[in-house]
C-alpha positions in Angstrom: 158.6 123.1 101.9 160.1 122.8 98.4 158.9 124.9 95.5 156.3 122.9 93.5 157.8 124.1 90.2 161.2 122.8 91.3 159.7 119.4 92.3 158.1 119.0 88.9 161.4 119.9 87.1 163.2 117.3 89.2 160.5 114.7 88.5 160.8 115.4 84.8 164.6 115.0 85.0 164.1 111.7 86.9 161.7 110.5 84.1 164.3 111.4 81.5 166.9 109.3 83.2 164.4 106.3 83.5 163.5 106.7 87.2 159.9 105.7 87.7 159.7 107.6 91.0 159.8 110.8 88.9 156.7 109.7 87.0 154.9 108.7 90.2 155.7 112.2 91.6 154.3 113.9 88.4 151.2 111.7 88.7 150.7 112.5 92.3 151.1 116.3 91.9 149.3 116.8 88.5 147.0 113.9 87.4 143.8 115.3 88.9 144.4 118.8 87.3 145.3 117.2 84.0 142.0 115.2 84.0 140.2 118.4 84.7 141.8 120.1 81.7 141.0 117.1 79.5 137.4 117.0 80.7 137.0 120.7 79.9 138.2 120.1 76.4 136.5 116.7 75.7 133.4 117.0 77.9 133.6 113.3 78.7 135.3 112.1 81.9 136.1 108.6 80.8 137.7 109.8 77.6 139.6 112.5 79.6 141.1 109.8 81.9 142.2 107.8 78.8 143.8 110.9 77.3 145.6 111.7 80.6 146.9 108.1 80.7 148.3 108.5 77.1 149.7 111.9 78.1 151.7 110.3 81.0 153.0 107.6 78.6 154.2 110.4 76.3 155.7 112.4 79.2 157.6 109.3 80.3 158.9 108.7 76.8 159.7 112.4 76.0 160.7 113.9 79.3 164.2 114.5 78.0 162.6 117.1 75.6 161.6 119.4 78.5 163.8 122.5 78.6 163.3 124.7 81.8 164.6 127.8 80.0 161.6 127.6 77.6 158.9 127.5 80.2 157.6 125.9 83.4 157.4 122.2 84.0 153.7 122.5 84.8 153.1 124.4 81.5 154.9 121.7 79.6 152.8 118.9 81.2 149.6 120.7 80.5 150.6 121.4 76.9 151.1 117.6 76.4 147.6 116.8 77.8 146.0 119.7 76.0 147.5 118.6 72.7 146.4 115.0 73.1 142.9 116.1 74.0 142.6 118.4 71.0 144.0 115.6 68.8 141.3 113.2 70.2 138.6 115.8 69.3 140.0 116.3 65.8 140.4 112.7 64.9 136.7 112.1 65.8 137.3 108.3 66.2 136.4 108.5 69.8 133.1 110.2 69.4 130.1 108.6 70.9 127.3 108.4 68.4 123.8 109.1 69.6 120.4 109.0 67.9 118.9 112.2 66.8 116.1 112.2 69.3 118.5 111.8 72.2 120.7 114.6 70.9 117.8 117.0 70.5 116.6 116.2 74.0 120.0 116.9 75.5 120.3 120.2 73.6 116.8 121.2 74.9 117.6 120.2 78.4 120.9 122.1 78.5 119.3 125.2 76.8 119.8 128.6 78.3 119.4 127.5 81.9 123.2 126.8 82.3 124.2 130.3 81.4 121.4 131.9 83.4 122.4 129.8 86.4 126.1 130.7 86.0 125.2 134.4 86.0 122.8 134.0 88.9 125.5 132.2 90.9 127.8 135.2 90.8 127.9 137.2 94.0 125.3 140.0 93.7 127.9 142.5 94.9 130.7 141.4 92.6 132.0 143.8 90.0 132.0 141.0 87.4 128.3 140.5 87.8 127.6 144.2 87.5 129.7 144.4 84.3 128.1 141.3 82.8 124.6 142.6 83.6 125.4 145.6 81.3 125.6 143.2 78.4 122.4 142.0 76.8 121.4 138.4 77.5 122.5 136.9 74.2 125.9 138.6 74.2 126.4 137.6 77.8 125.6 134.0 76.8 128.2 134.1 74.0 130.9 135.1 76.5 129.9 132.3 78.9 129.8 129.8 76.0 133.3 130.8 74.9 135.1 131.3 78.2 133.2 128.9 80.6 132.1 126.1 78.3 135.0 126.3 75.9 133.0 126.5 72.7 134.7 127.7 69.5 133.3 130.7 67.7 132.0 128.3 65.0 130.2 126.2 67.6 128.7 129.3 69.2 127.5 130.5 65.8 125.9 127.2 65.1 124.2 126.8 68.4 122.8 130.3 68.4 122.0 130.2 64.7 124.2 133.3 64.0 126.6 134.1 61.1 130.1 133.3 62.2 131.3 136.9 61.8 128.4 138.1 64.0 129.3 135.6 66.8 133.0 136.7 66.6 132.1 140.4 66.7 129.7 140.0 69.6 132.3 138.1 71.7 135.1 140.6 70.8 132.9 143.6 71.6 131.5 142.1 74.8 135.0 141.4 76.0 136.1 144.9 75.2 133.1 146.2 77.2 133.9 143.9 80.1 137.5 145.1 80.1 136.5 148.7 80.1 133.9 148.2 82.9 136.3 146.2 85.0 139.2 148.8 84.7 
């Protein structure tokens, strides 16, 4: 069986020379993972699929720019989709507007249960669970919000009604405590 990295590099070379089979190979190997990355950033599956489609168009047009000595083919592909997803977030034109009542209801429904469920789903004998249990609940929640849900420090501060500096410090100190505990 051939090395997946080598397959992706060859597929990018094929795309650069105008061979559609290269694009089909890239799509077959990476499309589902790319959608997962885009969903993680955008939190909307239909928009993520649109972004991945645009990413493949960009990959087709700019495959000649890939340089193996600068990084892996997979990393290059994911950088394209990540960049497109972040641009979609920044431009804001693709946001779905919702009425205030619906938004408040969604926020209440999501609440703390997601982070409690994530913690409770960890294996009771796992070292990570033991280390996370040493953090107080709010600090544990900031870590989950940042590293599981992908919220920025500003979003975390806003959702938890904390000063930005406090949110950043809590996350930094919590990660430091987790590193120390896991070592």
